N, C-alpha and C positions, 0 to 999 in steps of 0.2 A: 195445650190449646185451650181457648176460652169459648164459651158459649156466648154469643152475642146477645142473646135474649135474656139469659139469667145473670151473666156476668161471672159465671163460676167456671173454674178450671176443670176441663174435662179429659185432658190428656197432655202428652208432650212429645215433641219431635227431638229426636237425639241425633246430633251432627257430630261425627268423630271423624278426624283426618288421621289416616295413618302416616305417621312420621317415622315409623321405625327404619325405613330404607334410608331416609335423610340422616337420621342419628347414626346409622352404620357408616355411612360415608363420612359424616363429620368425625366420627371416632377414628376411622382409618386415617383420614388426613391429619388428625390430631397426633396419632402415632407416628405417621410419617414425619410430621413436623418435629416431634421430640427426637426422632432419630437423627435428623439432619440439622437440628438446631445448633449443634456445636460448630458445624461447618458453616452454616448460614452466617453466623455472627463472628466468624474469624477469618473471613476472606476480604480482601480490599475491594473486590468487585461488587457491582450492584446484584443482589440476589433476592429471590422472592418465591413464594408458594401460591399457587391458586386452585380453587376447586372447580368442578365441572362448569359452574355457571360463570366462570373466569372472574371470581371475586378473590381478592387478596386474603390469604389466611395467615400469612406470616411474611415479614419482610426484614432485611438486615438494615443496620444503621446508615451504611452508605446510600442505599436506595431511598430511605426516608429523608436524608439530607438533600439528596437531589430533587426531592419533591417539595422540600421546604416545610415538612411536617413531621411529627413524631411516628415511630413505626406503629404504635397503637392507634393512631388516627387513620391509618390506612387499612387496617383490618375491616373486612366486610365491604370495602369499596371496590369498584372496578375502574379500569383504565378511563372511562368516560368521566369519572368524577375528579380525575387528575390532570389529563392531557387535553390538548385541543382536539376536537372531535375526529378530524381526519387522521390524526396520529393514532388516537385511541381505537378507532375502527380497525385500522391496520394491525395493531398489536393484537387485538382481540380475534381477528381473522387468523392470524398466525397461530394463536392458542387453538382455535377451533381446528385448524388443519392438522396440529400435532395430535390432538385427541382422536380426530377421525382416522388418521393414518397410523396412529400408534408408533410414530418414528420421531426420533430426535431431528431438530431443524436448527440450522445456523443461519442467520442473516445479518446483514449490515444495515442499519437503519438510523434516521436521524431521531434526535431527541430534544426536547425543550425543557430547561431546568426551571426551578422556581422564580428565577429572575429574567426569565424570557429569553435567555441565551441559547442559541442553537448549537448542539455538538453532534458527534456522530458516535454510536455504540455498535459493537459486535455482540450479538445475543445468541445464546444457545438454549433452546427451549426442549424440554424432555417430558414425556408422559409419566404420571404416577400411577402405579398399579396397586390395588389392594390384594390381599391374600388369595383371592379368587382369580386373579389375573385381569381384573376389569380396571379399566382406566377411571380414575376418580379426580384427576386434576393434572396440573402441569408444575413444573419447576422452570425457572429462568435465572441465567447468569448472564450479566451484560458487562462488557469491558469498554471503558472509553477509548475510542480509536481516533479521536479528533485530530491530534497531532500527526497520526499516520496518514490520515486522509489528506491533511494539508500538504505533507510531504509528497503524497502521490500526485496532488495537483501541481506542485511545484516542479516535480520530475516530468510530469506531462507537458507542462509549459516549456521547460527546457528542451526536451525531446522535439517538440514541434519547431522551436527555434533552430535546434541542430539539423533537423531533416530539411529545412529551407536554406540552410547555409551552403554557399558555393565552395567554401572550404571543406575539406575533409575532417570529419570529427569522429574520434573513437573513443570508447570507454573500456578498459581492461580490468580483470580481477587481480588478486594477489599473485596469481601465477602467470600473469601477463596475457591471459586468454581474452580475446575480444568477447564482451558481452553486449556491446552495441557498436555499429558503425553506420554512418549515414551514407546516403546514396552517393555523395560526391567522393567520400573516402573510397568506396568500392569501385567507382567509376575510374578513379586516379590510377588504380592498379588492375583495371581490366577485369574485375569480378562482379558477381552479383552479392548483395549484402549477406544472404544466407550462406554463401560459400566461405565467408571470412569468421562468422560467429564460431566460437570454440577453439580457433586457432590463435597463434601469437604472431608478433610481428616478424618472426623468422620467415613466415610464408611470403612476405613481400619484401625481403631483404636479399641481396646477392650473398650467396655462400661465404664469400671471402671477406664480407662486411659484417658477419654475424658476432665474431669474437670481439672485434674492436667495439662495435655498438654496445654488446653486452657490458664491457668495462666502462664505456661511457655512461650507460644508464646507472650502473652500480655506484659510480662516482657523483652523480647528479641526482636525477629524479628519484632514485631509490634511497638517497641518502637524506635522512630527515634534517640534517644540518644544511642541506642544500635545497632539495625538494623540487627543483625545476630543471628543464633541459631545453636548450635552444641550439639549433644548427641546421646546416644544409646536409641533407642525407641522401644517398642514392637508394632509390626504390626499385623492386623487381615486379614488372608487370606479369600478368598470367601468360602472356604471348613470349615472355623471355626478354622483352626490351627493357632497357635501364631508363628510369624516369627520375629526374632531379626533383627533390622536395625540400621544403623548408619546414621544420618540424618544431613546434613548441609543445612541451609537455609539462605536466604537474602531477607529483605524487599525491595519492590520498592516504591518510593516516587516521587511525582510530584514536580514542582519548588515552589509550595506553602506549602510543607510539608505535604500534604495529602497522606495517605497510599493508594496504589494503587494495592497491592497484593504482591506476593512473588514467588521466585524461589527456588526450593529444589533439592538437590542430595541425593539419597537414595541408600544405599548399603546393600544388604542382607548379614549379617555377620553370618549366620547359620554355614557355614563351619569353619569360624574362631573360633566361640564359641566352636564348636565341637573339634578343635585342642587344644584351650586353656584349656577346660575341661580335654581332654586327658593328657595334660602336667601337669596340677595340680594334677591329679590322680597319675601320674607316680612319680611326685615329693613327693607327700605324701607317696606313697608305698616305695620310696627309703629311705625317712626319717625314716620311721617305721622299714625298714630293718636294716639300720644303728644303729637305737637305740636298736634294738633286739641284734645286735652283741655285742654292748658295754655292755649290761646287762649279755649276756651269758659268757663273759670273766671274769666278777666279780663273 
């Protein structure tokens, strides 16, 4: 301190900030980093380590590349320095939740890459503990699931279309068990949808038709060289009545040529059969009437 009257130093104020705790945390995190470094830099997924203030202390190259910078440039930064504010705040809120609860958390969330393109990632965040059992940060591993999300959207779009179809539609697995049936399909055979899931086409087929149908499917839809089935098939309703149907089926195969199941479109042709029978009857009666006229003239 200075004496304002004489201009002489008369004392001093000492200001010392205790950073021992912060140093211990940094050392613990560094130790954790070194222990996990081999894994961090040898996995294809995005991976990182953060301290309690949610600052990056280590990231692997895939993560750095997604940000469009080097891994060294990310150290010491937070999500707010990298991502749009709304995303960054969500990521940081997840980190806070993991540390407060001390529990692993898995979430699906959007991500914006360095070129501004939106993608989807599945992220697993885990708390980091020191030797005393105290949480000192978090780890994160994220996998790109953009293609999976796109496939799910396509699946939802198709299922909505299937649900509104007046034709019966069913999807079966490699054991021919129904994994999806629309309402029209279930209604054709007098069932609720949930009553058919897990069963096979045997449930809606007359017993005497099971063997020939099995052979027909083996020769067509389950044969990779053919792959499709088309024909009129008798169906068995829940009440025991027979219903005529028109069936179009297509086998599903993986890249190795293994049968994965099939999808079928089934149409109740009861009314069509009734019209056809009526037309045949009318044609026969007309023919007989004309025949009778010819003989009556003679």
